[in-house]
C-alpha positions as CSV (number, residue, x, y, z in Angstrom):
1,M,108.3,90.5,124.3
2,G,106.9,93.9,123.7
3,L,109.8,95.7,124.9
4,R,111.9,93.9,122.9
5,V,110.1,93.9,119.8
6,L,109.7,97.6,120.2
7,F,113.9,97.8,120.4
8,L,114.1,95.8,117.0
9,Y,112.2,97.5,115.3
10,T,113.4,101.0,117.2
11,R,117.1,99.8,116.0
12,L,116.1,98.8,112.8
13,V,115.1,102.3,111.9
14,L,117.5,103.9,113.0
15,L,119.9,101.8,110.9
16,N,117.9,102.6,107.7
17,L,118.6,106.0,108.8
18,I,122.0,106.3,108.6
19,Y,122.5,103.9,105.3
20,T,120.2,105.9,103.9
21,S,122.4,108.6,105.0
22,Y,125.5,108.4,104.2
23,C,124.3,106.5,100.6
24,K,122.2,109.3,99.5
25,I,119.9,106.9,96.9
26,N,116.8,108.4,96.4
27,V,113.4,107.4,94.7
28,C,113.5,108.1,90.8
29,K,112.2,111.8,89.6
30,H,109.0,110.9,89.5
31,L,108.7,110.4,92.8
32,I,111.3,112.3,94.6
33,K,109.8,114.9,95.6
34,L,107.0,112.6,96.9
35,E,109.9,111.3,99.2
36,K,111.3,114.8,99.8
37,D,107.7,116.3,101.3
38,L,107.1,113.0,103.4
39,K,110.9,113.4,104.6
40,D,110.5,117.1,105.1
41,R,107.2,116.4,107.3
42,G,109.2,114.1,109.5
43,V,107.5,110.7,108.7
44,I,109.5,108.1,109.5
45,E,111.6,106.5,106.6
46,T,110.9,102.3,107.7
47,Y,113.0,100.3,104.9
48,R,114.3,101.0,101.4
49,G,115.3,99.0,98.8
50,R,115.1,96.0,96.3
51,A,111.3,94.9,98.0
52,W,110.5,91.5,97.4
53,S,111.4,90.8,93.3
54,E,114.1,92.0,90.5
55,D,111.8,93.6,88.8
56,C,111.6,96.2,91.7
57,K,114.4,98.8,92.1
58,E,114.4,101.2,94.5
59,W,111.3,101.1,97.0
60,V,110.8,103.1,99.8
61,Y,108.7,102.4,103.2
62,F,106.9,105.2,105.6
63,D,105.2,104.7,109.0
64,C,102.6,106.4,107.3
65,Q,99.4,106.2,105.6
66,L,99.4,107.7,102.0
67,D,95.8,109.8,100.8
68,L,96.3,108.7,96.8
69,V,93.2,110.3,95.8
70,S,95.1,113.3,97.2
71,L,98.5,113.0,96.6
72,R,97.4,111.8,92.7
73,R,96.6,115.8,92.8
74,K,98.8,117.2,94.3
75,Y,101.8,115.9,92.3
76,S,100.2,115.9,89.1
77,F,101.4,112.0,88.1
78,E,101.9,110.9,85.2
79,S,99.9,107.9,84.1
80,F,102.9,105.6,84.4
81,I,102.5,106.5,87.9
82,V,100.4,103.4,89.1
83,D,98.3,102.7,92.7
84,H,99.4,99.8,94.3
85,G,98.1,98.2,97.1
86,N,98.7,94.7,99.1
87,D,96.8,93.7,102.1
88,D,98.3,90.4,102.6
89,N,99.2,90.5,106.7
90,K,101.3,87.5,105.3
91,S,103.6,89.1,102.8
92,G,102.7,93.0,102.3
93,M,99.9,95.5,104.5
94,E,101.0,98.5,102.1
95,L,99.4,101.0,100.3
96,G,100.8,103.8,97.7
97,F,102.9,104.8,94.2
98,V,104.6,103.0,91.8
99,C,106.6,104.2,89.0
100,S,105.9,101.4,86.0
101,M,108.7,103.1,83.9
102,C,111.8,103.7,86.6
103,K,110.2,100.0,88.6
104,D,110.7,102.6,92.1
105,A,108.3,102.8,94.5
106,I,106.6,105.4,97.4
107,M,105.0,103.2,100.0
108,G,102.7,103.7,103.2
109,V,101.1,101.5,105.4
110,H,97.8,100.1,104.1
111,P,95.1,101.5,106.2
112,Y,93.5,98.2,107.2
113,F,96.4,97.9,109.1
114,G,97.4,100.9,110.4
115,R,94.5,102.9,111.6
116,N,96.8,105.0,113.7
117,K,99.1,106.3,111.5
118,M,99.6,109.6,110.7
119,I,97.7,110.1,107.3
120,V,99.8,112.2,104.3
121,R,97.5,114.3,102.1
């Protein structure tokens, strides 16, 4: 069972990389620098698209923990970039930033569930 899950996860990540390479979709201008920096660091993008509601636009998920305090300070985010967290193991396990103006988001793994993931500061 474990190898099958790993295979499916790897396939999903590869398909997502192909999709994003051809589509050249980016998050809004308020979050693009963070997205670019995460990619430049080699952090794996695990999902991109409309996450869970019509109120979401482009949500990008990365396979890391995001240190929200450090990143907010580093990028000097405006007040409409809000912290978002979901620790429900049935619907979320995410922590990141949402642009309440553009409805885009950058998400990492929730620290409770991603203790072994790289922490991006």
